[in-house]
N, C-alpha and C positions, 0 to 999 in steps of 0.2 A: 504493500500500500504506500509506504513512504517512498519507495523507489519510483512508483508511478507518479506521485505528487511532485517529486523532484524533477522527473523528466518533463512533466507538464509545465512546471515553473521555468525550467531551462528553455523549453520551446517558446514560451511566451516572451522570455527575455531576448532570445535570438530574433524572434519576429519583430519585437519592438525596436531593437537596434537596427534591423534591416530597414524597417519603415522610416525610422529617424534618419538614417544615413542616406536613404534614397531622397527624402525631402530636402536634406541639406545639399546633396549633390545637384538636384534640380535647380535650386536657387543659386548655387555656385555657377552653374552653366548659364543662368540668366544674369549673372554679374550683379546680384542684389547685395546690399550691405548686410554684414553679419549673416552671411548665407547659411553656414552650418548650424548656427544657433537658431535662427528664425525658421529655417526649413525643417529642422528636427521638431521644433515646437509645434509648428502648424500641422505637419504630417501626423504626429502622434495625437494631437488634439482632435483632428478630423477623424482619425481612426477610432478614438474613444467615443466620439459623437455617433459613429456608425456601428458601434458595438463590436468592433474588432477587439479581441482580447489582448490589449496592450498593457504591459505592466513592467516595472523595474523594481528589483529588490532594494531594500533600504540601504544596503551596503554598496550600491553601485555609484551613488553620487559622491560620497566623501572622497574617494581617491581622485576623482576628476576635479573636485573642488580644490584638493591639495595641489594638483598639477597647475591649476590656474593661479593659486596662491604663489607658488614658486616662480611662475612666469611674471606675476605682478611685481615681485621683488626685484626683478631685473631692471625695472624702470626707475629704481631709487638711485639718486646721485646727489652730490652736495648742492647742486643748483636748485633742488626742489625746496630747499629751506629759505630761498630768497623772498618768498611771499608769506613766510611764517607769521608775521605780525597780522596779516589780513585774515589768517585762519581763525584767530580768536573772535574777531567780529562776525565772521561767517558762522562759527559754531554757536555763538549767542543768538544770531538770527535764526538758526535752525530750531532752537527751542520755541521761538515765537511762531515759526512756520508750522511746527507740529501741533501747537495749540490751536492755531487758526484753522488749518486744514482738517484737523480732527473734529473740531466743533462744526464746521460747515458740512463735512461728510455725515456727521451724526444727524444734523437737522435734515439733510437730504434723505437718509435712510429711515428716519423716524416719521417725517411729515409727508414725504412724497412716496417713498417705497412702502411705507406703512409696516415696517418691521417692528417687532416688540423691542422695548428699551434695551435689553441686554444684548440681543442679536445686533441691533442697530449700532450700539456703542462699540462693541468689539469688532464689528465689520468696518467701522469708520477709522479705527486707529491704524496709522501707517507703520505698523511694527512687523515683527517676524510672524510668518504664517503659523508655525507650530505653537508659538507662545500665545498668540491671540485665540487660537482654537482652544487651547488648554484653559486659559483664563475664562473665556466665554462659556465653555462647557461646564466648568465648575460652578458658575453662577446661574445656570439654568438657561443659557442661550441655545439657539438652534445650531448645533455643532456642524451639521452638514452645510447649512447655508453660509455660516461664517467661513468655512473652509473653501467653498466654491467662490465666494465673493473675493476673498484674498487671492486665490489662485487666478481668478479672472483679472484682478487688478495687475498682478505681476505680468500675466500674459499680455494684457493690453498695453502696458507701459513699455515692455520690451519690444513689442511689435511696432508701436507708434513712434518711439523716441528717436530712432535714427532719421526717420523721414521728417519729424517735427523739427529737429535740429537743422536739417538742410533747408526746410521751408523758412525758418525764422532767421537764419544767419547766412544762408547761401554757402555754408561750409560743404565742400565737395568730399563726400565720404568715398574712400577708395573701395570700389566694388570688386577689385581683382585680388587684393591681398587678404589673406585669412586673418592675420594679426600682425601688427607692425613689428612685434618683438620676435617673430618666428624666423627661423633660418632653414635653409634647404637641407643641411646635414649637421651632424653633431658628433664631436669626438668622444672617445671612451671616457676620458677624465671628466669631461663636461657632464656625462651621464652620471658618474659617481657623485659629483658635486650636487647635481640635481636631486638624486635620490637622498643624499644627506639632508638637503633642505626640506624635501617632502616628508621623509620619515622622522628625522630629528625634530623638525619644526612642529609636526603634528603631535608627537609624543610630549614635547615640552609644553606646548599649549594646553594639552589635555591635563597634564600634571598641575599647571598653573590655573586651570579652569578659565582660560581666556574665552571671550565670546567668539562665535564663529571660528572655532579652533582649527578646523581643517583648512580654512582659508587664511586666517591671520598667522598661525604658527609657521607654515611654510613660507609665507610672504615675508615675515620678519627675518627668518633664517636666511632666505635668499638675499634679502636686502643687506644684511650684515656681511654676507660673503662678498657681495658686489661693492659695497661702500668701503670695505677694508682691502679690496684688491685681491682677495684670495682666488677669485674666479670671475670670468665674464661670460659664463655659459648662456646660451640661448637654445630654446627647444625647437625641434623641427616643426614645420607647419602642420604635418600630419598629426602629431601628438596634440596640438592645440585644436585642430579640427575635431578630433575624437572627443576631447573634453567638452567642446561646445555641443556636439551631438548628444552626449549624455545629459548635460545640463538642460538643453532644450527639450529632450525627451521627458525628463522628470517633470517639467512644467506641464507639458501636454498630457501626461499620464494622470495628473491630478483630477482630470475630468472623467476618468474611467469609472464605470460602475454607476454613474448617475444617469438618469433618464435624459434624453435630449431636451425635453420640456424644462426640466429643472436647470440644466446647463445653460440653456438659452435665457431663462429667467435671471440666473445669476450674472450672466454676461451683460444683459441689458441694465440690471440694477448697478452693477459695478462700473459700467461705462459712464453713467452719470457722475458717480463719485470720482472716478478717475479723471474725467474731464475737469471737474472742479479742482482737484489736486494739481493737475498739470497747469491750469491757469494760475494757481497760486505759485507754482514753481517758476513759471515765466515771470510773474510779477516780482517775486523776491530776487530772482536772478538779475533782472534788469536794474533794480535798485542797488544791489550789491556790486554789480558790474560798474555802475556809474560812480559808486563811492570807493571801490577798491581796485580800480584798474579794469582794463578791457579783458575780462575773463568770463564772459557770458556762458560759453559752452561748459566750462568747468563747473560753474555754479548750477547750471541746469542738471548736469549729471550728478552733482553732489546732493541736490535737493529732490530729484525725481523719486517718487514713491515705489520703486521697484525693489527686487531682492538684492542683497549685498553682492553675491557672486555674479548675478546678471548685470548689474550696473558697473561692476568692476570690469567685466569683460568688454562692455561697450566703451568704457574709458580707455582700456588697453588698446582696443581696435582703432580708436580715434587718436591714440597717443596724447591724451589730454589729462595732465595732472593726476595720475593714478593714485599716489599716496593721499592726496587731498580728497579725492572722491571716496576712496575706501574708508578713511577716517570718519567722514561725515555719515556714511551709512551705518557704520558700527555704532557711532554715537546716537544716531536716530533710533536704531533698534533698542539699544540699552535704555535710552530716555523713555521710549514708549512702554517698554516692559516694566521699568521701575515706576513710572508715573501712572500707568493705566489703572491699576487697582486703587491707588490713592484718590484719583480724580473721578472714579466711577460713580460715587455717591452723588456728585453734582449733576450728572447727566441722566440719572435713573428716573427722574421725575417725568 
């Protein structure tokens, strides 16, 4: 019985990766931005919508997140600290951004979407998906709806953001490169340094209980290696494409098991809140860009209400202030998780 279940799980895993890879490849052929991430995400989401048995085991995402973290660390250099003074202002602004967008999204979910107070509140908070589901479920919210709305938010932000940036700024996203930090080949010693960053960073971050440990640990280890001149490794484009395929597939697979009607309802509800959040992102980014230098794209990426790994990938692909963007998203998730329970009583009315 267990062998049969294992075989079935392996078959679904292989099918999901095949669908995700095919989706990424098709968008790559079409020269779309973030082709492997978006293609995998769209292909698996559509498959889930059509009741194709797509699924990924929980242990599939962490290794790919660690790969992305190690690559993010390659973008660290002494020059990144030249705007450090502006980071304080931006992080303070992030707290105001979270409060305003969370309040507006709550009003939308409560008054327009007509969700119950608990479900509306934890659907509105732009924090980590797992954390918001857990907190909302503990307080009697609709766990499935909270999960689908947050999954839809991340899906919509990742899908829309590259095109939104192009529309607002005229920034020409390179549709032919997988990731700017990728190389065609990699030496053996580079692989060893890379593995040291991935494994050592993940283990150390787990011991220290750092947030987003599979991303942050390898990123910090890789950053230390590069800043101290121990190595200048770059990963091949194929490895990064594979990581993007798995990350994209995990987003799409979050809709598996739900009826098309419920998925469509969650998408429509989330679309309204996501639109409000992205409007706030554009407004805050414009003000901060005027006050702190012409860094509009960096602020947009730092404030956008997407997942940490997904937004980091977009920043890496655009070669835009990766450490700045990663720090803001980690602070956003920590702030929401820490403050959500405390502020809940004010919104429950």
